[in-house]
N, C-alpha and C positions, 0 to 999 in steps of 0.2 A: 770102266771095267776092264783090270787087266788079266790078260791071261797067261798062267806060269809056262815058261819057257825053259827049255834048258838052256846052258850056255853054248852048245852045239847049233841047237836050232835059232837061237840067236845069232851066232855069228854066219850061218847060213843065208837066213833073212837079208843079213847087210849086204850080202855079196849076190845075192839071186835078184832080189826086188830091183835095183837097176837094169839088170840085164836082161830081166822079161820086159821093163818099159823101153828097152832098145829096137825089138821089132814093131811094135803099134806106132812111137815116135817117127821112126824112120818113113814110115805110110803116110803122114803129115805134109802136104804139102810146103815146102820151103817159105813159101808168099803166108801162109797161114802163121807157123812158127815166128816167122818176123814179124807180122802186125802183132803179136802176142807180145814179143818182145818189148817193140816201140812202144805198145801201150804200160809195158810195166816199167821202162825207165823213165818213162814220161811220169806216169805219178811217183813212182821212188826219187827220181830228180827234179823235178817240178821246179822245188826254191833253186835249186843250184842252178837252173835254166834262167831263171828270172834275174837271179844275181850274176848272170855271166863269168860263174865258176867254171863252166863246160867250153870255154873258150879254146883251152888249150886244144882240146880234140879236135877243133878244123882243120880238115885235112889228113888228120892222122887217122891210123886204125888200131883198134885193140880186139883182137881173138881171143875168145875164151873156147877151151877143148874139155867136155864133159867125157873124160876118158870113157868110163862104163856105160855110159850112156849112148855113146856115139854121135854125140853132140857138138857139134862146131859151127859157130858164126863169127862173124867180127862186127863190132859198132863203131862209129863214127858219131860225132854231133857237130850240126852247122845248122844254128837256129832251130833243128829239130835233130830226131835221133835217125840213123841210116842204119840199116842191117843190111848185112849181105852174107852169103857164103863164104868161107874162110876162102881166100887167097894169099894176099901176101901183107899182112898186117905188122906193123911197125913193133909190136910187143904180142906176146901169148902167155894167157894165164891159163895152165892145165892142172886139173883134180879132178877127184871122183867127185859124185854129186855128194854123198854126207858131208864131205870136207865141205865143199862149196855153199852146201845149205846151213851149214852151223856157222860160216862165217857172214853168212846174208841175216842170220837169225842174231847176230853177235852175241855165241855163244864159243867163238872159238876164234884166237887173233890168227891173222894171217901169216904174220913174221915167225909165230911157232911151229905153224903148220908147213910153212918153207923151209925152216931150218929141219925138221921133221922129214923132209922130202917126200911130205904129203899134197903138197902146192908148188908147181914150178911155173917160175916167172922167165921167159925166155925172150931176147931182143933189146929195144931199147929200155932200158933199166931206168933212166931218167922220167921217161915216160909212164913205165910200169908203178914208178914210185907215186907221178903225180893219181893215176888212176887209183890205186890202195888208198891215199890219203883223202881221195873224194870219197870212195865207198865206206870209209872209217867214219868220215864227217856226219852220212846219212843218221839220223835220228829214227832209230826201228821205231817209237813210237808215235812219230808222224808219217808214217806209212798209212794207206786206208786200210781201214779194221778189216776187211777179208782178206789182204794180203799178208798182215801183221799175224793175224792168228792162223791162216794157213802155213806159212814159214815155221812160226812158232809150235803149231801141234806138231809136225813134222820132224822138226828138232829134237822135240822131248822124245819123240817115237825111236829117234836115232841114240841119242843119248841113254834111253832105258835097254835099249837093245847093246850099244857099246857095253855098258854095265853088266848086264847079263851075259854075253861073250867074253870078255875081259874085264872082270874085276879088279883085277889087279892093276891095269894100266888106265883105269881114270880114275 
């Protein structure tokens, strides 16, 4: 069941929802967030790890900055996923939660968002391209069902809100 929303309310939801998550997320210990990320990455990129496609990350760190949620971390891979607070990664991907979620769901192209300045990549561009290509190679349908359905449902909500907020832009 869809709730009828005005364009203004939809726009406010897109802005406020991630900000409302910021404080509760900040209260979660980093160790717990890191454990969840390690598990998610392990599930999402299990085949790539088995095929040694993640070896390029050994000794290299990639930072993710979810700007609107205040969530920053770095990941690396050395026969297992490593996650730490952001310090000195070789490459940093920054964006808002809605764009990053749409990329994860395969609903938005990272190159398009980069050229629209909704996604930024700073640092070692070669490493950034390798990571981007790796993520694009992940078959969304191969993700575990609960993760796939959750990401897909959130992406659909975001797309619906964007359509209501700015019908001419989508």
